[in-house]
C-alpha positions as CSV (number, residue, x, y, z in Angstrom):
1,M,-274.4,66.8,164.3
2,M,-274.9,66.0,168.0
3,L,-275.5,69.7,168.8
4,T,-278.1,69.9,166.0
5,T,-279.9,66.9,167.6
6,F,-279.8,68.5,171.0
7,Q,-281.0,71.8,169.6
8,R,-284.0,70.0,168.0
9,N,-284.8,68.2,171.2
10,G,-284.6,71.4,173.3
11,V,-284.3,71.2,177.1
12,P,-284.3,67.4,177.3
13,G,-281.2,67.3,175.1
14,L,-279.4,69.8,177.2
15,L,-280.3,67.9,180.3
16,F,-278.8,64.8,178.8
17,L,-275.6,66.7,178.1
18,V,-275.4,67.9,181.7
19,I,-276.1,64.5,183.1
20,F,-273.5,62.9,180.7
21,F,-270.7,65.2,181.6
22,S,-271.5,65.3,185.2
23,F,-271.4,61.5,185.3
24,H,-268.0,61.6,183.4
25,L,-266.5,64.1,185.8
26,L,-267.8,62.1,188.7
27,K,-266.2,59.0,187.3
28,I,-262.8,60.8,186.9
29,S,-263.1,62.3,190.3
30,S,-263.8,58.9,191.8
31,A,-260.8,57.4,189.9
32,A,-258.5,60.1,191.2
33,G,-259.8,59.6,194.7
34,N,-259.0,55.9,194.5
35,E,-255.5,56.7,193.2
36,A,-254.9,59.2,196.0
37,E,-256.0,56.7,198.6
38,A,-253.8,54.0,197.1
39,L,-250.8,56.3,197.1
40,V,-251.3,57.3,200.7
41,K,-251.8,53.7,201.8
42,W,-248.5,52.8,200.2
43,K,-246.8,55.9,201.7
44,T,-247.9,54.8,205.2
45,S,-246.3,51.4,204.7
46,L,-242.9,53.1,204.0
47,P,-240.5,54.5,206.6
48,S,-241.2,58.3,207.0
49,N,-239.6,60.5,204.4
50,S,-240.2,64.2,203.9
51,V,-240.1,63.7,200.1
52,L,-243.6,62.4,200.3
53,D,-245.0,65.2,202.6
54,S,-247.4,66.3,199.8
55,W,-249.0,62.9,199.7
56,S,-252.0,63.5,201.9
57,L,-255.7,62.9,201.6
58,N,-256.2,66.5,202.8
59,N,-254.4,67.5,199.7
60,S,-256.1,65.1,197.3
61,R,-257.5,67.9,195.1
62,N,-253.9,68.6,194.2
63,L,-253.1,65.0,193.4
64,C,-251.5,66.0,190.1
65,N,-249.1,68.3,192.0
66,W,-247.9,65.7,194.4
67,T,-244.2,64.9,194.4
68,G,-243.4,62.5,191.6
69,I,-246.9,62.3,190.3
70,K,-247.9,63.1,186.7
71,C,-251.4,63.1,185.5
72,S,-253.1,62.6,182.1
73,R,-255.3,65.3,180.6
74,A,-258.2,63.5,182.2
75,G,-256.7,64.1,185.6
76,T,-255.8,60.5,186.4
77,V,-252.3,59.3,187.4
78,S,-250.2,58.5,184.4
79,G,-246.8,58.6,185.9
80,I,-245.0,57.8,189.2
81,N,-241.4,59.1,189.2
82,L,-239.6,58.8,192.5
83,S,-236.1,58.2,191.2
84,G,-233.2,59.1,193.6
85,A,-235.6,60.0,196.4
86,D,-233.8,57.9,199.1
87,L,-236.9,55.9,199.8
88,N,-237.0,52.6,201.7
89,G,-239.6,49.9,202.0
90,T,-241.4,47.5,199.7
91,L,-244.0,47.5,197.0
92,D,-246.3,45.1,198.9
93,Q,-248.9,47.8,199.9
94,L,-249.0,49.5,196.5
95,D,-252.4,48.6,194.9
96,F,-251.5,48.4,191.3
97,S,-255.1,47.8,190.2
98,S,-255.9,51.4,191.3
99,F,-253.8,52.8,188.5
100,P,-255.4,51.6,185.2
101,N,-253.9,54.5,183.2
102,L,-250.3,54.3,184.6
103,T,-247.8,54.4,181.8
104,V,-244.6,55.3,183.7
105,L,-243.3,53.8,187.0
106,D,-239.8,55.0,187.8
107,I,-238.3,54.3,191.3
108,N,-234.7,53.9,190.3
109,T,-231.9,54.6,192.8
110,N,-233.7,54.1,196.1
111,N,-233.5,51.4,198.8
112,F,-236.7,49.4,198.0
113,E,-236.5,45.8,198.9
114,G,-238.5,42.6,198.8
115,V,-240.1,41.1,195.7
116,I,-242.0,42.5,192.7
117,P,-245.6,41.7,193.5
118,S,-247.4,39.6,190.9
119,A,-250.2,42.2,190.9
120,I,-247.9,44.4,188.8
121,G,-249.4,42.5,185.9
122,N,-252.5,44.7,186.4
123,L,-250.7,47.8,184.9
124,S,-252.0,47.0,181.4
125,K,-250.9,50.4,180.0
126,L,-247.5,50.5,181.5
127,A,-244.9,51.5,178.9
128,Y,-241.9,52.4,181.2
129,L,-240.7,50.4,184.2
130,D,-237.4,51.3,185.9
131,L,-236.4,49.6,189.2
132,T,-232.7,50.2,188.7
133,T,-230.4,50.2,191.8
134,N,-232.6,49.0,194.6
135,L,-232.5,46.0,196.8
136,F,-235.2,43.9,195.2
137,E,-234.7,40.1,195.3
138,D,-236.1,36.7,194.4
139,I,-237.5,35.8,191.0
140,V,-239.2,38.1,188.5
141,P,-242.9,37.1,188.5
142,V,-244.3,35.6,185.3
143,E,-247.0,38.3,185.4
144,I,-244.3,40.6,183.9
145,G,-245.4,39.0,180.6
146,L,-248.8,40.8,181.0
147,L,-247.2,44.2,180.5
148,T,-247.6,44.1,176.8
149,E,-247.3,47.8,176.3
150,L,-243.8,48.0,177.8
151,R,-241.2,49.7,175.8
152,Y,-238.6,50.2,178.5
153,L,-237.7,47.7,181.3
154,S,-234.7,48.0,183.6
155,L,-234.1,45.8,186.6
156,F,-230.4,46.7,186.7
157,N,-228.3,46.4,190.0
158,N,-230.7,44.5,192.3
159,S,-230.6,41.0,193.7
160,F,-233.0,39.2,191.4
161,N,-232.3,35.5,190.9
162,G,-233.6,32.5,189.1
163,P,-234.3,32.3,185.4
164,I,-235.8,34.9,183.1
165,P,-239.5,33.9,182.7
166,Y,-240.2,32.8,179.2
167,Q,-243.4,34.9,179.3
168,I,-241.1,37.8,178.5
169,E,-241.8,36.8,174.9
170,N,-245.1,38.7,175.2
171,L,-243.4,42.0,175.5
172,Q,-243.4,42.6,171.7
173,K,-243.1,46.4,171.9
174,L,-240.0,46.3,174.1
175,R,-237.1,48.5,172.8
176,H,-234.9,48.6,175.9
177,L,-234.3,45.6,178.2
178,E,-231.7,45.9,181.0
179,L,-231.4,42.9,183.4
180,G,-227.7,43.4,184.3
181,G,-226.2,43.4,187.8
182,N,-228.3,40.6,189.4
183,Y,-228.1,36.9,190.1
184,F,-230.2,35.5,187.2
185,D,-229.1,32.0,186.3
186,G,-229.9,29.2,183.9
187,V,-229.9,29.6,180.2
188,I,-230.9,32.7,178.3
189,P,-234.3,31.8,176.9
190,G,-234.5,31.6,173.2
191,E,-237.8,33.4,173.4
192,I,-235.8,36.6,173.8
193,G,-235.2,36.4,170.1
194,L,-238.9,37.2,169.5
195,L,-238.5,40.7,170.9
196,T,-237.6,42.0,167.4
197,K,-238.1,45.7,168.3
198,L,-235.3,45.6,170.9
199,R,-232.6,48.2,170.4
200,Y,-230.8,47.7,173.7
201,L,-230.3,44.3,175.5
202,S,-228.0,44.0,178.6
203,L,-227.7,40.8,180.7
204,V,-224.2,41.8,182.1
205,Y,-223.0,40.6,185.5
206,N,-225.3,37.6,186.1
207,S,-224.8,33.9,186.3
208,F,-226.3,32.8,183.0
209,S,-224.8,29.6,181.5
210,G,-225.1,27.4,178.5
211,P,-224.6,28.4,174.9
212,I,-225.6,31.9,173.8
213,P,-229.0,31.4,172.1
214,Y,-228.7,31.8,168.3
215,Q,-232.2,33.4,168.4
216,I,-230.5,36.6,169.6
217,G,-229.4,36.9,165.9
218,N,-233.0,37.6,165.1
219,L,-232.8,41.0,166.9
220,Q,-232.0,42.8,163.7
221,N,-232.8,46.2,165.2
222,L,-230.4,45.8,168.1
223,R,-227.8,48.6,168.6
224,F,-226.4,47.5,172.0
225,L,-225.8,44.0,173.2
226,N,-224.1,43.3,176.5
227,L,-223.7,39.6,177.6
228,A,-220.5,40.2,179.6
229,E,-219.5,38.6,182.9
230,N,-221.6,35.4,182.9
231,Y,-220.8,31.8,182.3
232,L,-221.9,31.6,178.7
233,E,-220.5,29.0,176.3
234,T,-219.8,28.9,172.6
235,P,-222.8,28.5,170.4
236,D,-222.8,27.5,166.7
237,W,-221.7,30.8,165.4
238,S,-222.8,29.8,161.8
239,K,-226.4,30.2,162.9
240,F,-225.8,33.8,163.8
241,P,-226.6,36.3,161.0
242,S,-224.9,39.6,160.8
243,M,-226.6,42.3,162.8
244,P,-226.4,45.3,160.6
245,L,-227.3,48.0,163.1
246,L,-225.3,46.7,166.1
247,S,-222.9,49.3,167.4
248,F,-221.8,47.9,170.8
249,L,-221.1,44.3,171.5
250,F,-219.8,43.0,174.9
251,I,-219.2,39.3,175.4
252,S,-216.2,39.6,177.7
253,G,-215.8,37.5,180.9
254,N,-217.5,34.3,179.7
255,E,-216.4,30.8,178.8
256,L,-216.2,31.1,175.1
257,T,-213.8,28.7,173.4
258,L,-212.8,27.8,169.8
259,G,-212.2,30.5,167.2
260,F,-213.2,34.0,166.5
261,P,-217.0,34.5,166.1
262,D,-217.3,34.9,162.3
263,F,-220.6,36.8,162.3
264,I,-218.9,39.8,163.9
265,T,-217.0,40.8,160.8
266,G,-220.4,41.3,159.1
267,C,-221.6,43.7,161.8
268,Q,-220.3,46.7,159.9
269,K,-221.7,49.4,162.2
270,L,-219.8,48.1,165.2
271,S,-217.9,50.8,167.1
272,F,-217.2,48.9,170.4
273,L,-216.2,45.2,170.5
274,D,-215.1,43.5,173.7
275,L,-214.3,39.7,173.6
276,S,-211.8,39.8,176.4
277,F,-211.5,37.3,179.3
278,N,-212.6,34.2,177.4
279,Y,-210.7,31.2,176.0
280,L,-210.9,32.0,172.3
281,T,-208.1,30.6,170.2
282,G,-206.8,30.7,166.6
283,P,-206.1,33.6,164.3
284,I,-207.8,36.9,164.0
285,P,-209.5,37.2,160.6
286,P,-208.1,40.0,158.4
287,S,-211.7,41.1,157.7
288,L,-211.9,42.4,161.2
289,F,-209.5,45.2,160.2
290,T,-211.0,45.8,156.8
291,N,-214.7,45.5,157.2
292,L,-215.4,47.2,160.5
293,V,-214.9,50.8,159.4
294,N,-216.6,52.3,162.4
295,L,-214.6,50.4,165.0
296,E,-213.3,52.6,167.9
297,Y,-212.6,50.0,170.6
298,L,-211.3,46.5,170.1
299,G,-210.9,44.3,173.2
300,L,-209.3,40.9,172.5
301,S,-207.2,40.6,175.7
302,D,-207.0,37.7,178.0
303,N,-207.7,34.9,175.5
304,Q,-205.6,32.4,173.7
305,F,-205.5,34.1,170.3
306,Q,-202.4,33.1,168.3
307,R,-202.0,35.3,165.2
308,L,-202.7,38.8,164.1
309,P,-203.3,39.4,160.4
310,S,-201.0,41.5,158.2
311,P,-203.5,43.0,155.8
312,S,-202.2,45.1,153.0
313,F,-204.3,47.9,154.3
314,A,-206.4,48.5,157.4
315,N,-209.8,50.2,157.1
316,V,-210.3,51.0,160.7
317,S,-209.5,54.7,160.6
318,K,-211.6,55.4,163.8
319,L,-209.9,52.8,166.0
320,N,-208.8,54.5,169.2
321,N,-208.2,51.7,171.7
322,L,-206.6,48.4,170.9
323,Q,-206.4,45.7,173.7
324,L,-204.3,42.7,172.7
325,H,-202.6,41.8,176.0
326,N,-202.4,38.4,177.7
327,N,-202.8,36.2,174.6
328,N,-200.5,33.9,172.6
329,F,-199.8,36.3,169.7
330,S,-196.5,35.7,168.1
331,G,-194.4,36.9,165.2
332,P,-193.7,40.6,164.6
333,V,-195.7,43.5,165.8
334,P,-197.8,44.3,162.7
335,E,-196.5,47.2,160.7
336,F,-200.1,48.2,159.7
337,L,-200.7,49.4,163.2
338,G,-198.6,52.5,162.4
339,N,-201.2,53.4,159.7
340,I,-204.1,53.6,162.1
341,S,-203.6,57.3,162.9
342,S,-206.5,57.5,165.3
343,L,-204.9,55.0,167.8
344,A,-204.5,56.5,171.3
345,Y,-204.2,53.3,173.4
346,V,-202.3,50.1,172.5
347,K,-201.9,47.4,175.1
348,S,-200.0,44.3,173.7
349,Y,-198.2,43.1,176.8
350,N,-197.6,39.5,177.8
351,N,-197.6,37.9,174.4
352,F,-194.9,36.3,172.2
353,F,-194.2,39.1,169.8
354,E,-190.7,39.1,168.6
355,G,-188.4,41.1,166.3
356,K,-188.4,44.8,166.1
357,I,-190.6,47.6,167.4
358,P,-192.0,49.0,164.1
359,S,-190.7,52.5,163.4
360,S,-194.0,53.2,161.8
361,L,-195.5,53.5,165.3
362,G,-193.8,56.9,165.3
363,K,-196.6,58.1,163.0
364,L,-199.3,57.6,165.7
365,R,-199.3,61.3,166.8
366,N,-202.5,60.7,168.9
367,L,-201.0,57.8,170.8
368,E,-201.1,58.3,174.6
369,Y,-200.5,54.8,175.9
370,L,-198.1,52.2,174.5
371,D,-197.6,48.9,176.4
372,L,-195.4,46.2,174.8
373,R,-193.9,44.8,177.9
374,K,-193.3,41.0,178.5
375,N,-192.7,40.0,174.9
376,Y,-189.6,38.8,173.1
377,L,-188.8,42.0,171.1
378,N,-185.1,42.0,170.4
379,S,-184.3,45.1,168.4
380,T,-183.2,48.6,169.4
381,I,-185.7,51.2,170.5
382,P,-186.6,53.1,167.4
383,S,-185.8,56.8,167.6
384,E,-189.2,57.5,165.9
385,L,-190.9,56.9,169.2
386,G,-189.6,60.3,170.1
387,L,-192.2,61.7,167.7
388,L,-195.1,60.6,169.9
389,S,-195.7,64.0,171.4
390,N,-198.9,63.0,173.2
391,L,-197.5,59.8,174.8
392,T,-198.1,59.6,178.6
393,F,-197.3,55.9,179.3
394,L,-194.5,53.9,177.7
395,Y,-194.0,50.3,178.9
396,L,-191.2,48.3,177.2
397,K,-190.3,46.2,180.2
398,K,-189.1,42.6,180.1
399,N,-188.2,42.2,176.4
400,Q,-184.8,41.6,174.9
401,L,-184.2,45.2,173.7
402,S,-180.6,46.2,173.2
403,G,-178.5,49.2,172.2
404,P,-178.8,52.7,173.6
405,I,-181.8,54.6,174.9
406,P,-182.4,57.0,172.0
407,P,-182.0,60.6,173.1
408,E,-185.2,61.4,171.2
409,I,-187.0,59.9,174.2
410,G,-186.4,63.3,175.7
411,N,-189.0,64.8,173.2
412,L,-191.8,63.0,175.0
413,R,-192.7,66.1,177.1
414,S,-196.1,64.6,178.1
415,L,-194.7,61.4,179.5
416,L,-195.8,60.4,183.0
417,L,-194.4,56.9,183.1
418,L,-191.4,55.3,181.5
419,D,-190.6,51.6,182.1
420,L,-187.6,50.2,180.2
421,S,-186.7,47.7,182.9
422,E,-185.4,44.1,182.4
423,N,-183.9,44.5,178.9
424,Q,-180.3,44.6,177.6
425,L,-180.1,48.3,177.0
426,S,-176.6,49.7,177.1
427,G,-174.8,53.1,177.0
428,P,-175.6,56.2,179.1
429,I,-178.8,57.6,180.3
430,P,-179.4,60.4,177.8
431,K,-179.0,64.0,179.1
432,T,-182.3,64.7,177.3
433,F,-184.1,62.9,180.2
434,G,-184.0,66.3,181.8
435,N,-186.6,67.4,179.4
436,L,-189.2,64.9,180.7
437,T,-190.5,67.4,183.2
438,S,-193.9,65.8,183.6
439,L,-192.5,62.4,184.4
440,F,-193.9,60.7,187.5
441,N,-192.2,57.2,187.4
442,C,-188.9,56.4,185.7
443,L,-187.9,52.7,185.8
444,L,-184.7,51.5,184.1
445,I,-183.9,48.5,186.4
446,S,-181.8,45.5,185.3
447,N,-180.2,46.6,182.1
448,N,-176.5,47.2,181.1
449,L,-176.6,51.0,181.3
450,S,-173.3,52.6,181.9
451,G,-171.8,56.1,182.4
452,T,-172.8,58.6,185.0
453,L,-176.2,59.8,186.2
454,P,-176.7,63.0,184.2
455,Q,-177.1,66.1,186.4
456,E,-180.1,67.0,184.2
457,I,-182.2,64.5,186.2
458,G,-182.5,67.3,188.7
459,N,-185.0,68.9,186.4
460,L,-187.5,66.1,187.1
461,T,-189.2,67.9,190.0
462,T,-192.5,66.0,189.7
463,L,-190.8,62.6,189.7
464,S,-192.1,60.2,192.4
465,S,-190.1,57.1,191.7
466,F,-186.6,56.8,190.2
467,E,-185.3,53.2,189.9
468,V,-182.1,52.4,188.0
469,G,-180.8,49.5,190.1
470,N,-178.9,46.5,188.7
471,N,-177.0,48.4,185.9
472,K,-173.3,49.4,185.4
473,L,-173.6,53.1,186.2
474,S,-170.5,54.8,187.6
475,G,-169.3,58.1,188.9
476,K,-170.8,60.2,191.6
477,L,-174.4,60.8,192.6
478,P,-175.0,64.3,191.2
479,A,-175.9,67.0,193.8
480,E,-178.8,68.0,191.6
481,I,-180.8,65.0,192.9
482,G,-181.6,67.3,195.8
483,K,-183.9,69.3,193.5
484,M,-186.2,66.2,193.1
485,R,-188.4,67.3,196.0
486,A,-191.4,65.2,195.0
487,L,-189.4,61.9,195.0
488,A,-190.7,59.2,197.2
489,Y,-188.7,56.2,196.0
490,F,-185.1,56.3,195.0
491,S,-183.0,53.3,194.1
492,V,-179.6,53.1,192.4
493,K,-178.6,49.8,194.1
494,S,-176.2,47.3,192.5
495,N,-174.3,49.7,190.3
496,K,-170.7,51.0,190.3
497,L,-171.3,54.4,191.9
498,S,-168.4,56.0,193.8
499,G,-167.6,59.1,195.8
500,N,-169.6,60.6,198.7
501,L,-173.3,60.8,199.3
502,P,-174.1,64.5,198.5
503,P,-175.5,66.5,201.4
504,E,-178.2,67.7,199.1
505,I,-180.0,64.5,199.6
506,G,-181.4,66.1,202.8
507,K,-183.6,68.2,200.6
508,M,-185.6,65.1,199.4
509,R,-188.1,65.4,202.2
510,A,-190.8,63.4,200.6
511,L,-188.6,60.3,200.3
512,T,-189.8,57.1,201.9
513,Y,-187.4,54.6,200.3
514,F,-183.7,55.3,199.7
515,S,-181.3,52.5,198.5
516,V,-177.7,52.8,197.3
517,K,-176.7,49.3,198.4
518,N,-174.1,47.3,196.5
519,N,-172.0,50.2,195.1
520,T,-168.6,51.6,196.0
521,L,-169.6,54.8,197.8
522,S,-167.2,56.2,200.4
523,G,-167.0,58.9,203.0
524,N,-169.5,59.6,205.8
525,L,-173.2,59.5,206.0
526,P,-174.0,63.2,205.7
527,P,-175.8,64.6,208.7
528,E,-178.4,66.2,206.4
529,I,-179.9,62.7,206.0
530,G,-181.7,63.5,209.2
531,N,-183.9,66.0,207.3
532,M,-185.5,63.1,205.3
533,T,-188.2,62.7,207.9
534,A,-190.6,60.8,205.8
535,L,-188.1,58.0,205.3
536,K,-189.2,54.4,206.1
537,S,-186.4,52.4,204.6
538,L,-182.7,53.5,204.4
539,D,-180.4,50.9,202.7
540,V,-176.7,51.8,202.3
541,R,-175.2,48.3,202.9
542,S,-172.3,46.9,200.9
543,N,-170.4,50.1,200.2
544,N,-167.2,51.7,201.5
545,L,-168.9,54.2,203.8
546,S,-167.0,55.1,207.0
547,G,-166.9,57.3,210.1
548,E,-169.4,57.7,212.8
549,L,-173.1,57.6,212.2
550,P,-174.7,61.1,212.5
551,R,-176.9,61.7,215.5
552,T,-179.5,63.2,213.1
553,L,-180.6,59.6,212.3
554,F,-182.6,60.0,215.5
555,N,-184.9,62.4,213.6
556,L,-186.1,59.6,211.3
557,D,-188.9,58.5,213.6
558,R,-190.8,56.8,210.8
559,L,-187.9,54.5,209.9
560,V,-188.8,50.8,209.8
561,N,-185.8,49.4,207.9
562,L,-182.2,50.6,208.4
563,S,-179.4,48.5,206.6
564,L,-175.9,49.6,207.3
565,S,-173.9,46.3,207.1
566,D,-170.8,45.7,205.0
567,N,-169.3,49.2,205.4
568,Q,-166.6,50.6,207.6
569,F,-168.6,52.7,210.1
570,S,-167.0,53.3,213.5
571,G,-168.2,54.3,217.0
572,L,-171.2,53.1,219.0
573,I,-174.8,52.7,217.8
574,S,-177.4,53.7,220.3
575,L,-180.0,51.0,221.1
576,D,-182.6,53.7,220.7
577,L,-181.8,54.2,217.0
C-alpha cells in the first residue's frame, strides 16, 4: 500500500523514503557511537587488560565484533558478555543509560569490586544479569526493582550485605534467582512469594534469620529451592502447600526445631532432600518412604530425630544416598532398607540403633558405602554382607558385635576400608582376608580376636594401615608381612604374639609407624630394621627382646619416637641414636 502511494506521488514520495531511511540509519549510527564511547570510557577506568584490546574508538565501525559484545539486528548493543575474562575494577564509570537495548549483562567470574550503581535501573530491557563470583559489596540498590524484564538474576559468591530489597517483588518475569554466597541478613521478604514464575531460588550461605516465609509456598513453578546455611527458624508448616514441581530442596544448616515438615511428603517430584544440621525432632513419617517415588538423596543427618518408620513397603526405588547419622534414632535397623535396591550410600553412624544388622542388607548389590559405627548393635556380623560385591567402605566400629568375622568378608574384592574396631568379635582373622587386594585401611582394634595372623595378609600389597592392637592374637609375626610394601602404619600392640621379629620387616620401606609393644616377642632386633628409612615411630617396649641394638638404627634419620623399655637389651646405646 505504501509503495503504491509513493508511486502515485512520484519523486516527492521517493524523496521521503530516502530521507526517512537516512534519518533512521543516522539514528542507529548515533546510538552505536554513543555505545562505543560508553564502553571505551568504562574500559579506560579499568586496569589494563589485553582482553579488551578491540575496544577502541578507532575500531568503532566494528563495534559488533568487539570482544564480548553482541548486537541486535539494528546494530545496537544487545549483550555484554565478559565472563571469566580476569577483569578488575568497578562499574562506576559504566554509563548504563547509553544501552537502552541491552538484554544481557554477564560479567561472572572476574574480580570486579565496589557497589552496583543505582543507575543500573536504566537498563529497562535487561533480561539476563549475572554478577557471579566477583568482589562486589554493600547493599543491592532498590533500583534493581526497575528491571522488570529480568528473567535471570545471579549475584552468587560476592560480599553483598543488608536485606533483600522488597522492590524485588516487581521482577514478575524472573525465573532464576541466585543470591547465595553473600552476607545478606534480616528476614527473607514475603514479597518473594509474588515471583510466581520462579523455577530456581537459592539463598544459600547467607545470614538470613527469622521464620521461613510461608509465601514461598506460593511459588508453585519452583523446581529448585536452596535455603541452606542460614539462621532460619521454624515457620508454621501447616501454611505451606505442597509444591508439585519441586525436585531439589535444601534447608540444611539452619535452626529449625520441632517435627518433620509435613508439606514435604506432598512434594512428589522431589529427588533431592537435605534437612541435615538442624534441631528437628520426633519420628520420620512413613509417607516419606511411600510418597516420594522420585527421591534419590535423603539427608536427615545431624538432627534429633528419634524414630524411623517400618512401612510394609518402601516406594523409593530410586533412592541412592541415605544420610541418617548423628541423630537419636533407636530400635532396630529397619529391614525395609534391604528392599531399596538402588541404595549405594548408607550412613547411620552415631545413633542408638540396637539389635541385629539386617541380613537383608546383603541384597543391596549397588551398595558402595555402609556406615553403622557408634550404635548399640549386638548381633553377629551377617555372612550376607559378603554379597555386597561393590562395597568399598564398611564401618561397623564401636558397637557390641560378637562372634567371628565371617569368612565371606573376603568376597568384598572392591573394599578399600574395613573398620570393625571396638566390638566384642572373637575367633581368628579369616584367611580370606588375603582376597581383599584393594584394601587400603584395615582396622580391627580392641576386640577379642585370637589365633595367629594369617600369612595371607601378605597379599594386601596396597594396604596403607593395618591395626589389630588390643586383641588376643598369638603365634609369630608371619614373614609374609614383608610383602606389604605400601604399608605406612602397622600396629599389633597389646596381643600375645611370640617368637622373633622376622627380618622381612626391613622390606616395609614406606612404614612410618611400627608398634609391637605389650607382646611376648623374643630374640634380637633384626639389623634389617635399618632399611625402614621412612620410620618416624618405633615402639617395641614391654616384650622379651634381648641382645645388642643393631647399629643400623643409625640409618633411621627420620625417627622421632623410639621406645625400647621393658625388654632385656644389652650393651651400650650411643647418645647420637
